C-alpha positions in Angstrom: -15.3 9.3 30.9 -16.4 5.9 29.2 -15.2 2.6 30.9 -16.0 -0.9 29.4 -15.3 -4.5 30.3 -12.7 -6.6 28.3 -14.5 -9.8 27.3 -11.9 -12.2 26.0 -14.5 -14.7 25.8 -16.1 -12.7 22.6 -13.0 -13.6 20.4 -13.8 -17.3 19.9 -17.6 -16.4 19.5 -17.1 -14.1 17.1 -14.9 -16.1 15.0 -17.1 -19.0 14.9 -20.1 -16.6 13.9 -17.9 -15.2 10.9 -17.0 -18.3 9.7 -20.8 -19.6 9.9 -21.9 -16.4 8.1 -23.5 -17.3 4.9 -22.3 -13.6 3.5 -19.9 -13.9 0.7 -17.5 -10.9 0.2 -14.2 -9.9 -1.6 -10.8 -9.6 -0.6 -9.6 -7.6 -3.5 -8.4 -9.9 -6.5 -5.0 -9.5 -7.9 -6.3 -10.7 -11.4 -7.8 -7.6 -13.3 -10.5 -9.9 -14.7 -13.8 -11.1 -13.0 -12.9 -14.3 -14.0 -10.3 -14.9 -11.3 -9.4 -18.2 -10.1 -8.8 -17.5 -6.6 -7.7 -20.7 -5.4 -4.5 -19.8 -7.8 -4.2 -16.1 -6.3 -0.7 -15.6 -4.9 0.9 -13.6 -2.3 4.9 -12.5 -2.2 5.1 -10.8 1.1 5.6 -12.7 4.4 8.4 -15.2 3.4 12.1 -14.8 4.2 13.0 -15.9 0.5 10.1 -13.6 -1.0 9.1 -16.9 -2.8 5.6 -16.5 -4.0 2.8 -18.7 -2.4 -0.8 -19.5 -2.8 -2.6 -17.0 -0.6 -4.9 -19.8 0.3 -2.0 -21.6 1.6 -0.7 -19.2 3.9 -0.7 -19.5 7.4 -1.1 -15.6 8.2 -3.5 -12.7 7.1 -2.5 -10.7 3.9 -4.6 -8.5 1.4 -3.5 -8.2 -2.3 -4.6 -5.1 -4.6 -3.8 -5.3 -8.2 -3.4 -2.5 -10.5 -7.3 -2.7 -11.4 -8.2 -2.5 -7.7 -5.9 0.5 -7.1 -7.7 2.3 -10.1 -11.2 1.4 -8.6 -10.1 2.8 -5.4 -8.9 6.4 -7.1 -6.4 7.2 -4.2 -5.5 11.0 -3.6 -2.9 9.7 -1.3 -1.2 6.3 -0.8 -2.8 6.0 2.7 -6.3 5.8 1.0 -5.5 2.5 -0.4 -5.0 1.2 3.0 -8.7 1.4 3.6 -9.0 -1.5 1.8 -6.9 -3.8 4.3 -9.3 -4.9 7.0 -7.7 -4.3 10.5 -6.3 -1.1 9.4 -7.9 2.5 10.3 -6.2 5.1 7.9 -6.8 8.8 8.1 -5.9 10.5 4.8 -7.8 13.8 5.3 -4.3 15.6 6.0 -3.9 15.9 2.2 -1.1 13.9 0.0 1.3 13.4 2.9 1.1 13.0 6.5 -1.5 10.3 7.0 -2.3 8.7 10.5 -2.5 5.0 10.1 -3.6 2.7 13.1 -3.5 -1.0 13.0 -5.4 -3.7 15.0 -6.0 -1.6 18.2 -2.2 -0.6 18.7 -1.9 2.5 20.8 -1.0 5.6 19.2 -1.8 9.4 18.8 -1.2 10.0 15.2 1.4 9.5 12.4 2.0 5.7 11.6 4.3 3.8 14.2 3.0 0.5 13.1 3.3 0.8 9.6 6.3 0.1 7.1 6.2 0.5 3.4 8.3 -1.7 1.2 9.1 -1.3 -2.5 10.2 -4.4 -4.2 10.5 -6.2 -0.8 12.6 -3.6 1.1 11.4 -0.9 3.6 11.9 2.5 1.9 12.9 4.1 5.4 13.4 1.8 8.3 11.9 4.1 11.2 8.3 3.6 10.5 7.3 6.9 11.8 9.2 10.0 13.2 7.8 13.4 13.9 6.3 14.8 10.5 7.1 12.0 8.4 5.5 8.3 8.2 6.4 6.0 5.3 3.5 6.7 3.3 4.7 10.4 2.8 7.6 8.6 0.9 5.7 6.8 -1.7 3.2 7.9 -4.6 0.9 5.5 -6.5 1.0 5.7 -10.1 0.8 3.7 -13.4 4.0 1.8 -12.7 2.6 -0.2 -9.7 1.7 -4.0 -10.6 0.2 -4.7 -7.2 0.4 -4.5 -3.6 0.5 -6.9 -0.7 -0.6 -5.9 3.0 0.7 -8.2 5.6 -0.7 -7.9 9.1 0.9 -9.4 12.0 1.7 -13.0 11.2 5.9 -13.5 10.5 6.4 -9.7 10.0 7.8 -9.3 13.6 10.7 -11.4 12.3 11.5 -10.1 8.6 12.6 -6.9 7.2 12.6 -4.5 10.1 10.6 -6.4 12.5 7.4 -4.3 11.9 4.8 -6.1 14.3 1.8 -4.1 12.7 1.2 -3.6 8.9 3.8 -4.1 6.2 2.6 -3.0 2.8 4.8 -4.1 -0.1 4.5 -2.3 -3.7 5.7 -4.4 -6.7 6.6 -2.5 -9.7 5.6 -3.5 -13.1 8.3 -5.5 -15.4 8.9 -5.5 -18.8 8.7 -8.7 -21.1 9.4 -9.6 -24.7 6.1 -7.6 -25.7 6.5 -3.7 -25.8 3.3 -2.3 -23.9 2.5 1.2 -22.7 0.0 3.3 -21.4 -0.7 7.0 -21.8 -3.3 8.8 -19.6 -4.7 12.1 -18.9 -6.9 12.9 -15.6 -8.8 15.9 -14.7 -11.3 16.8 -11.8 -13.8 19.3 -10.4 -11.0 20.8 -8.0 -8.8 21.8 -11.1 -6.3 18.6 -11.2 -4.1 18.2 -14.5 -2.0 15.1 -14.5 -0.6 13.2 -17.1 0.6 9.1 -16.5 2.7 7.2 -18.7 4.2 4.0 -18.7 6.2 2.0 -21.3 7.9 -1.7 -21.0 9.4 -4.1 -23.2 12.7 -5.8 -24.0 16.1 -4.0 -24.3 17.9 -7.5 -25.6 17.5 -11.2 -24.9 16.3 -12.0 -21.3 16.7 -8.1 -20.5 13.5 -6.3 -19.6 12.7 -2.6 -18.9 9.9 -0.7 -17.3 9.7 3.1 -17.3 6.9 5.5 -16.2 5.7 8.5 -14.3 3.5 11.6 -13.8 3.4 15.0 -13.8 0.5 16.7 -12.1 -1.0 19.7 -10.4 -4.1 21.0 -9.1 -5.3 23.8 -6.7 -6.2 21.2 -4.2 -9.0 18.8 -3.1 -9.7 22.0 -0.8 -9.0 25.0 -3.1 -6.6 27.0 -1.6 -7.2 29.6 -4.5 -3.4 28.8 -5.9 -1.6 25.7 -7.2 -1.2 24.1 -3.9 -0.6 20.6 -5.1 1.9 19.7 -7.7 4.5 17.1 -8.4 6.2 14.4 -10.7 7.6 11.2 -10.6 9.7 9.0 -12.7 10.5 5.4 -12.2 12.9 2.9 -14.1 12.9 -0.6 -13.4 15.4 -3.1 -15.1 15.1 -7.0 -14.9 17.8 -9.3 -16.3 16.6 -13.1 -16.4 19.4 -15.4 -15.7 19.8 -19.2 -16.2 19.4 -19.6 -12.7 17.8 -16.7 -11.2 17.1 -12.9 -11.9 18.8 -9.4 -11.4 16.7 -6.3 -10.6 17.7 -2.7 -10.6 15.4 0.3 -10.0 15.1 4.2 -9.0 12.1 6.1 -8.2 12.6 10.0 -8.3 9.7 11.9 -6.9 9.0 15.5 -6.0 5.7 16.0 -4.9 4.3 18.4 -2.4 0.6 19.5 -1.2 -1.3 21.7 1.2 -1.1 20.6 4.6 -4.5 20.1 5.9 -4.7 20.8 9.8 -8.0 20.4 12.0 -10.1 23.7 11.6 -12.6 25.2 14.1 -15.9 23.3 14.6 -18.3 26.4 13.8 -20.9 27.7 11.6 -19.7 28.3 7.9 -16.9 25.8 8.4 -17.2 22.7 6.6 -15.3 20.0 4.8 -13.7 22.3 2.1 -12.5 24.8 4.6 -8.8 25.4 4.3 -6.4 27.5 6.3 -3.9 28.4 3.5 -4.6 30.8 1.0 -3.1 33.6 -1.2 -3.8 36.2 1.7 -1.6 34.1 4.1 0.8 31.9 2.4 3.7 34.5 2.7 4.5 34.9 6.2 7.7 36.1 8.2 8.5 34.0 11.6 10.8 34.6 14.4 13.0 31.6 15.6 15.9 31.3 18.0 16.8 32.5 21.6 14.8 35.2 23.1 16.7 38.8 22.8 18.5 37.2 19.8 15.9 35.8 17.4 16.0 35.7 13.5 13.3 36.8 11.2 12.7 34.9 8.1 10.1 34.9 5.4 8.7 31.4 4.1 6.1 30.3 1.5 4.0 28.2 3.4 2.2 27.3 0.1 5.1 24.6 0.1 3.2 22.5 2.0 4.1 19.0 3.0 5.5 16.3 0.7 8.8 14.3 -0.6 11.7 15.4 -2.8 13.9 12.6 -2.9 14.7 9.3 -4.6 14.4 5.4 -3.7 16.8 3.1 -5.4 17.5 -0.6 -4.9 17.4 -3.9 -6.3 17.6 -7.6 -5.6 19.6 -10.8 -6.9 17.8 -13.9 -6.9 19.9 -17.0 -7.7 18.8 -20.8 -7.8 22.3 -22.6 -6.5 21.3 -26.0 -7.0 20.2 -29.0 -4.6 17.2 -27.1 -3.4 19.4 -23.9 -2.4 18.2 -20.5 -3.1 20.1 -17.1 -2.1 18.3 -13.6 -2.2 19.8 -10.3 -1.7 17.6 -7.1 -1.6 18.7 -3.7 -1.0 17.4 -0.1 -0.8 18.8 3.3 -0.8 16.5 6.5 0.4 17.6 10.1 0.4 15.9 13.4 0.1 13.8 16.0 1.8 10.5 15.5 3.5 9.6 18.9 4.8 6.4 20.2 6.3 5.1 23.9 6.2 1.6 24.9 7.3 -0.9 26.8 9.6 -2.0 24.9 12.7 -4.9 26.1 15.0 -4.2 26.9 18.5 -6.9 27.1 21.2 -10.7 28.2 20.4 -11.7 30.6 18.0 -13.0 33.9 19.4 -14.7 37.3 18.8 -12.1 40.0 17.4 -13.5 42.4 19.9 -12.0 40.2 22.8 -8.4 40.5 21.5 -8.4 43.6 19.2 -6.3 46.4 20.6 -9.4 48.7 20.2 -11.6 46.6 21.8 -13.6 46.5 18.5 -12.2 46.3 15.1 -9.1 45.3 13.2 -7.8 45.6 9.9 -6.4 43.1 7.6 -2.8 43.2 7.2 -3.0 42.3 3.6 -6.0 44.0 2.0 -6.5 46.7 4.7 -10.2 45.7 5.3 -11.8 46.4 8.2 -13.5 43.7 10.4 -16.0 44.3 12.8 -15.8 42.9 16.7 -17.9 40.0 16.0 -15.8 38.5 13.6 -14.4 35.0 14.5 -10.9 34.9 14.7 -8.2 32.4 15.9 -4.2 31.9 16.5 -2.8 29.9 13.6 0.6 28.7 14.1 3.1 29.3 11.0 4.9 26.1 11.5 8.2 25.2 9.4 9.8 21.5 9.5 13.0 21.0 7.5 13.7 17.2 7.3 16.7 15.6 5.6 16.6 11.8 5.8 19.0 9.1 4.5 18.5 5.4 4.6 20.7 2.3 3.2 19.0 -1.2 4.0 20.2 -4.6 2.9 18.5 -8.0 3.3 19.9 -11.3 2.5 18.5 -14.8 2.8 19.9 -18.2 2.2 17.1 -20.8 1.6 17.2 -24.7 1.9 14.0 -26.3 0.3 13.2 -30.3 0.5 10.2 -32.1 -0.1 9.1 -31.5 3.4 11.3 -28.6 4.8 12.1 -25.0 4.0 14.7 -23.6 6.1 16.1 -19.5 5.9 18.6 -17.6 7.7 18.9 -14.0 6.9 20.9 -11.1 7.9 19.3 -7.6 8.0 21.2 -4.5 8.2 20.2 -0.9 8.1 21.7 2.6 8.6 19.5 5.5 8.8 19.5 9.4 9.5 17.4 12.1 10.1 18.3 15.7 10.5 15.9 18.2 11.3 15.4 22.0 11.8 12.1 23.0 13.3 10.3 26.7 14.0 7.1 25.7 15.4 4.4 28.1 17.0 4.8 32.0 15.5 1.1 32.3 16.4 -0.9 34.9 15.0 -4.7 35.9 15.0 -6.2 35.2 11.7 -9.6 35.8 10.5 -11.6 32.4 10.3 -12.5 32.0 6.7 -10.8 29.8 4.0 -7.4 31.5 3.3 -7.9 34.4 6.3 -5.5 36.9 6.5 -3.6 37.9 9.6 -4.9 41.1 11.4 -3.0 44.3 12.4 -4.3 45.9 15.3 -3.5 42.8 17.7 -0.5 43.5 19.7 0.8 39.8 20.1 0.5 39.6 15.9 3.4 41.5 15.7 5.6 40.8 18.8 8.8 38.5 18.3 7.3 36.3 20.9 3.8 35.8 19.0 0.7 35.0 20.6 1.4 31.7 21.8 4.2 29.3 22.6 7.1 28.7 20.3 9.2 25.4 19.9 12.5 25.6 17.9 14.8 22.8 17.5 18.0 21.7 15.5 18.6 17.9 15.6 20.9 15.4 14.2 20.2 11.6 14.4 21.9 8.5 13.2 20.6 5.0 13.7 21.8 1.3 12.9 19.5 -1.9 13.0 21.3 -5.3 12.6 19.3 -8.5 13.0 20.0 -12.3 12.4 16.6 -14.2 11.8 15.6 -17.7 10.9 12.6 -19.3 9.9 11.8 -22.8 9.4 8.5 -24.4 7.7 8.0 -28.1 8.2 5.4 -30.2 6.1 4.2 -33.2 8.4 1.7 -34.3 5.8 -0.1 -33.0 2.7 -2.4 -31.0 4.9 -0.6 -30.1 8.2 2.4 -28.0 8.2 4.0 -25.6 10.7 6.6 -22.8 10.8 8.8 -21.0 13.4 10.7 -17.7 12.9 13.1 -16.1 15.3 15.0 -12.7 15.0 17.8 -11.4 17.2 17.9 -7.4 16.5 20.6 -4.9 17.8 19.4 -1.4 17.7 21.7 1.7 18.2 20.6 5.3 17.9 23.1 8.3 18.5 21.0 11.5 18.6 21.2 15.0 20.0 18.8 18.1 20.0 19.5 21.7 20.4 16.3 23.0 21.8 15.9 26.8 21.3 18.4 27.1 18.6 20.9 28.6 20.7 23.8 26.2 19.8 23.6 24.4 23.4 22.7 20.5 23.3 19.8 20.0 25.9 19.2 16.3 25.1 21.7 13.7 23.6 21.1 9.9 23.5 23.6 7.1 23.2 21.4 4.1 22.7 22.5 0.4 22.3 19.7 -2.3 23.0 19.0 -5.8 21.5 15.8 -7.6 21.6 14.5 -11.0 20.2 11.3 -11.6 18.4 9.6 -14.9 17.4 6.7 -16.4 15.5 5.2 -19.8 15.4 2.4 -20.9 13.1 0.3 -23.8 12.2 -1.8 -24.5 9.2 -4.2 -27.3 8.6 -4.8 -27.1 4.8 -7.7 -29.9 5.2 -8.7 -29.5 1.3 -7.0 -27.7 -1.5 -9.1 -24.7 -1.4 -9.6 -24.3 2.2 -8.0 -24.7 5.9 -7.5 -22.7 9.2 -4.3 -21.5 10.6 -3.2 -20.2 14.4 -0.3 -18.3 15.0 1.5 -16.6 18.0 4.1 -14.0 17.8 6.1 -11.9 20.2 7.5 -8.7 18.7 8.4 -5.2 19.1 8.8 -1.6 18.0 12.0 0.0 18.9 12.4 3.5 19.7 13.8 6.2 17.0 14.9 9.6 17.3 11.8 11.5 18.4 10.7 9.0 20.5 13.7 9.8 22.9 13.1 13.4 22.7 9.2 13.4 23.6 10.2 10.5 26.5 13.5 11.9 27.6 12.8 11.7 31.2 11.8 8.2 31.1 14.6 7.3 28.9 16.8 9.2 31.4 15.3 6.9 34.3 16.7 3.7 32.7 13.5 3.1 30.2 14.3 1.3 27.1 11.4 2.7 25.6 10.7 -0.6 23.4 7.0 -1.5 22.9 6.7 -5.3 23.5 3.9 -6.6 21.1 2.3 -9.8 21.8 -0.1 -11.5 19.0 -2.4 -14.3 18.7 -4.1 -15.2 15.3 -6.8 -17.8 14.3 -7.8 -17.6 11.0 -10.1 -19.6 8.5 -10.0 -19.5 4.6 -11.5 -20.6 1.6 -10.8 -20.0 -2.1 -12.6 -21.4 -5.3 -12.6 -20.5 -8.9 -15.2 -17.5 -8.4 -15.3 -16.9 -4.5 -13.1 -16.5 -1.4 -13.5 -16.0 2.4 -10.9 -14.9 4.8 -11.9 -14.4 8.5 -9.0 -13.8 10.9 -9.3 -13.3 14.7 -6.6 -11.4 16.6 -5.8 -10.9 20.0 -2.7 -8.5 21.1 -1.2 -6.8 23.9 1.3 -4.0 23.6 3.3 -2.6 26.2 5.8 0.3 26.5 7.2 3.2 28.4 6.9 6.0 25.6 4.2 8.3 25.8 1.0 7.6 23.7 -0.1 11.2 23.0 1.8 14.5 22.8 2.1 15.9 26.4 1.0 12.5 28.1 2.7 11.1 30.9 5.8 8.9 30.1 5.6 5.9 32.1 4.1 2.2 31.5 1.5 2.4 29.1 -0.3 -1.0 28.0 -3.2 -1.7 25.8 -5.3 -5.0 25.0 -7.5 -5.6 21.7 -9.2 -8.3 20.0 -11.3 -8.5 17.0 -12.2 -10.1 13.7 -11.2 -9.1 10.2 -13.5 -10.5 7.6 -12.2 -10.2 3.6 -14.2 -12.2 1.0 -15.3 -11.8 -2.9 -18.0 -13.1 -5.1 -17.9 -13.1 -9.0 -21.1 -14.3 -10.7 -20.8 -15.6 -14.3 -23.4 -12.6 -15.3 -20.8 -9.9 -14.4 -21.9 -8.9 -11.4 -19.3 -9.3 -8.2 -19.7 -8.2 -4.8 -16.7 -7.6 -2.3 -16.8 -6.8 1.4 -14.2 -6.3 4.1 -15.1 -5.4 7.6 -13.5 -5.0 11.0 -14.7 -5.7 14.3 -12.5 -4.6 17.1 -12.6 -4.0 20.9 -9.6 -2.4 22.6 -8.7 -1.2 26.1 -6.0 0.5 28.0 -5.5 -2.0 30.8 -2.2 0.0 32.4 -1.3 4.0 32.4 0.3 6.4 35.0 -2.7 8.1 34.7 -5.4 5.9 36.3 -8.3 7.8 35.0 -7.9 6.3 31.5 -7.7 2.6 32.4 -10.4 0.9 31.2 -11.2 3.2 28.0 -10.8 2.5 24.5 -7.5 3.3 22.5 -8.3 6.8 20.8 -9.2 7.4 17.1 -10.1 3.7 16.1 -13.6 2.5 15.5 -15.3 -0.4 17.0 -16.1 -1.6 13.8 -15.9 -0.8 10.0 -17.7 -2.3 6.9 -16.7 -1.6 3.1 -18.9 -3.1 0.5 -18.1 -3.0 -3.0 -20.6 -4.2 -5.9 -19.5 -4.0 -9.4 -21.1 -5.1 -12.5 -19.4 -5.8 -15.9 -21.7 -4.9 -19.1 -21.0 -4.8 -22.8 -22.2 -1.9 -25.1 -21.6 -1.6 -29.0 -17.9 -1.7 -29.3 -17.2 -1.1 -25.8 -17.2 -3.0 -22.5 -17.5 -1.3 -19.1 -17.6 -1.7 -15.3 -19.9 0.1 -13.0 -18.7 0.0 -9.5 -19.2 1.7 -5.9 -18.2 1.3 -2.7 -20.3 1.8 0.6 -18.1 2.5 3.9 -19.9 2.4 7.4 -17.5 3.7 10.2 -18.3 3.5 14.0 -18.1 6.0 16.4 -14.2 6.7 17.8 -13.1 8.8 20.6 -10.6 11.5 20.0 -8.5 11.2 23.2 -7.5 8.3 25.8 -9.8 10.0 28.1 -12.7 9.1 25.9 -13.9 12.5 26.6 -14.6 13.8 22.9 -16.5 11.4 20.8 -15.9 11.5 16.9 -19.2 10.4 15.4 -19.5 7.5 13.0 -20.4 8.0 9.5 -21.4 6.6 6.0 -19.9 7.6 2.7 -20.6 6.2 -0.9 -18.2 6.3 -3.8 -19.1 5.5 -7.6 -17.0 5.0 -10.4 -17.6 3.8 -14.3 -14.9 2.4 -16.4 -15.4 2.0 -20.3 -12.9 0.7 -22.6 -12.7 -0.7 -26.3 -10.6 -3.4 -28.0 -8.4 -0.6 -29.6 -7.0 0.4 -26.1 -8.8 3.3 -25.6 -10.5 3.6 -22.0 -12.0 6.1 -19.8 -13.0 6.2 -16.2 -15.1 8.7 -14.0 -14.9 8.4 -10.3 -17.1 10.0 -7.5 -15.8 10.0 -4.1 -17.8 11.0 -1.0 -20.9 11.4 -3.3 -23.2 12.7 -0.4 -20.4 15.1 0.5 -20.1 13.8 4.2 -18.4 16.0 6.7 -17.5 13.8 9.5 -14.3 14.1 11.6 -11.0 11.8 11.4 -9.5 13.4 14.5 -10.2 16.5 17.2 -7.4 18.9 18.1 -4.3 16.7 18.9 -2.9 19.2 21.4 -6.3 20.0 23.3 -9.2 17.3 23.0 -11.5 19.8 24.6 -10.8 22.4 21.8 -13.4 23.1 19.3 -11.2 21.8 16.4 -11.3 18.9 14.1 -10.3 17.5 10.7 -12.9 16.6 8.4 -12.7 13.8 5.7 -12.1 14.9 2.2 -15.1 16.4 0.6 -16.8 15.3 -2.5 -14.9 15.2 -5.5 -15.3 13.9 -9.3 -12.2 12.6 -11.4 -12.3 11.8 -14.9 -9.3 10.2 -16.9 -8.8 9.1 -20.4 -6.0 7.0 -21.6 -5.0 4.9 -24.3 -3.0 1.5 -23.9 -1.2 -0.5 -26.3 
């Protein structure tokens, strides 16, 4: 076990070092040109009214990614975008859905409890994370996105759903008087076939539209041997400009699924291209329900993991006169977020140790004979059916004067999650990509299977209502302060039938309130530079699965609220061709929730401090370089398990660095951009006990974009050029088991498009 001393004095010293550093690096610019004027770069996330402000004027840390930035990142999932945000560690190795996202050393064992995804300024699903579902699963990036803001800490604990960690806000493209469009075809070395299209223009005077979407399919980044990834999405965005404001309505319909990549055995002949699922095992029959009265049912595990549903909403923004503005934003989400996949259980073993004959066994599909030395492993055939729904409304009334901006708002959200699970159903399979189950092993054909089973049918409804207020006062041209407060009421009604026998084993009737607040001071000593400091108290409220996982703690009277205290100190500089943003942070998170599956439900607290560094430089000769880096130090300071006190928070690197150089140049009739990203990631621990080390690694991405004045454009992107096979996690249920999940292997994608 590793313990360490937590040196709070390192924070101001590190901030001073970063500010004094001569290195100039890039915060991803929101302008698509290398002639960006960073002084005028704006953000729209972090204010009660959603009013756009200059980024350099903000008293909080935020990152913006434009459509051009997103193109360069070539993300295979939404979570891959978050790697460009300092202070964030995003694991997207599970496929198109089901990412793990960690923020600023906050504790967690998986999913994304401290991430909120917004569309048009409204959270798409108020619970940031429930079992087998986190916000990024419900969102797909395509050509309809104009840009993304990522707000870390800051005033987010007061606004929206009160997320104290990371809030990512995606803004859709809007139409204008000019008819514009893009058509793009994309393919890859893993069989991707994808068509993207977007069209925008005017329907009438001051009435604009944008429509777009995609259709795609492939055998998967890790080849399953069949079409394991497929989906489509359609979005329409309507905007009506008024004499005193704007009305916006949108809907986004998605049906997109892909193989759920789970940890694989860490033995010879298993690398980052290994995938459990294949033609020989995608169809299987499982048993569920009470022992002695179980039901058998066949499933196609090729369904994988994804989202089949819609996110619809809109906003009305009105200037009422005399400095008054009214903003109402709303969103309705409804659909299915199912998960079907094969999950390792325990160590790989020699077939001879489990075969009925003590030697060989035959394949249940092919009939092939496998010798006793063949490596086999239990795979659980997991089925999760999840129906969700959420309606959210967030309104704010704001008064603005020369020196004062005051807002009062009401946030209200009702949401539900109805689940049916059949977990377990383990059977021994051959350890090879798409390895088949075996006949000649007794437990493979028994109703109970080879291991444990956990079946549930649950229904949960929640309601969150919050009244918030924010005040921003300008003391002088260069000094301002803001304060915000939020009073939230949180209600949960939840019942669980464990065993699928019609008997409720856990029931929750929860009604708690909590107060969050934030205070920031901004000293803008020059138009293009300044410093800020901020103190925030926020919380993460418990949702459905939090009660099931911590039912004993809840029954003993614990409120299961995670209390989050944050302190931030930032420096910012923006000129016409470079910017520098450095933010130091310190936080404490205290909760009575279980930090990991199977852990002890009792008081658990962590502390973390660090530096986020984000900068950009554009030269006149077309050369540009960007850099974002995070250095953090985390520690478990309280736990019912005394042996882990002093250890690092699991799965989060002590430092991560990303350098992205690019070069613009011209050829005859064409202009091009050559770009790349070098990522350097530190070691991490797979478990709170700090017994399993996940080695650090370096990865390199390269890309080239070529376009001409006629609108034709092409892009080639190579990710993980050196085919690094590093791990993002070990075995989440048994840290000592030799299983882990690799980062995605090397891929090459090519697209050709036409814009007009």
